[in-house]
Each structure stands twice: as structure tokens, then as C-alpha cells.
N, C-alpha and C positions, 0 to 999 in steps of 0.2 A: 400617349402621342396625339390622339385627336384633341384632348383637352388642351394641350400646349398649344396646338394650331389655333383653336378657338380663342384662347387667351391673348395670341399675338394679333389675331385679326381683330379683336375687340379693341385692343390697345392702339393699334393702327387707325381703326375707324373713329375713335375718339379724338386722336390727334388730327385727324382730317377734318372732323367737325369743328374742333377748336379753332383751326386755322381758318376755315370758312367764315365762322361767325366773326373773327378779328377781321377778315378782308371786307366783310359786308359792313360793319361799324366804321372801319376806316373810309371806305368809299361814301358811305352815306353822311358822315359827318366830317369829312376832309381832314382828319388827323387832329382836330381840335379836341383837346383832352376834356375840357369843361363840356363841350357838347356830347362828348361820348358818356361822361358820367352822367349827365342829364338824360341821355338816351336810355342808359341802364336803369335810373330811376324811374323812368316811365315804363320800361319794360317790366320791371319789378312791381310797380303800382298796378299794372294791368293783370299780372299773374295772381294777386290778391294773396290768399293764404297758402299758396304753392311756391311763392317766392323764395321763403326760407329753405324748403327742402330742396328746391332746385339749386340754390346756392351752396348747400352743403353737399350735395352730389357732385357738382363741379369742382368745388374746393377738395374734396376728398379725392378725387381722381388726379388732381394735379399734385397733391401730396403724396399720393401712392406712387406716382411715377416720377417723383422728384424733379419736376419741372422747375425751372429757375424763376418763373413769375409767380409762384405761389404766395411770395411776400406781398404782392399787390392785391392778392385777394383778401389777405388778412387786414390790410389798411383800408381796403374798400368796405368791408363788412360794416365798419363803425359809420361810414358815410352813407351807406345804403339802408340800414336798419336801426341805427342809433347805437348807442355804446353798449348797453346791456345786452340787447338781442344780437348785436354783432359779436360780443364775447361768447355768448351762447353758442352762435352758429360756428365761430372759429373752433371753439373748444370740441365741439361735437365732430366737426370735420377733421380735426387733428386726430382724435380717438379713432374714428372710422378709417382714416388714411393710414394710420399706422397699423391698424388691423389688416387692411387689404394689402399693404406692402409686404407684411410679414406673410400673408397667405400667398401671395404671388411669388415671393421668395422661396418658399417652402416647396 
């Protein structure tokens, strides 16, 4: 019972963080999609080697929670990392997301 409460709290916390990130980027860039994409590219450039693991983590969570905007993460991977590294990120996130979804459902 305690584990179920922790899981629900974790999911709620991730949703709140995701919405907060979206609101911040919307206010900073004024809803301009090109500017938002450039902002994400700058953010990932600053993150250096940690950009790909961070992307995989966020995309894994969106896949595991069956959020409808997971498709945009897949399209954005090629734009952020290039085609081959983007495919590697999406494939890894899909495997991890399916495993996490199975684990949460169990």
C-alpha cells in the first residue's frame, strides 16, 4: 500500500514538473515553435554528454504514462541529436518505457 502511494506521488510530481517546464518555455519564447526548438537545442548543448540520458529519461516517462505528446519526442530526437543518435535514443526510450509501463501495471 505504501509503494502504491509512492508511485502515484511520483507520477503526479513528474506531471507537475513537465507542465512547469512547458509553461516556462512558453513564456520565455512566446509560443514560437522555432524559438522553442532553438531553446531546447541550446539547453541540450549546455548539458553536454548528459543530454542524451536526460532525453531518454523524459521520453521513457512519457511513454510509460501513455501521454499523447510522446510522438513529438520521437520527431524531436532527430532534430536535436541527428538521425542515427536520435534513432538510438528513441529505441532505448521505447524499450525502457515498455518495461516501466509493464512494471507499473503489474
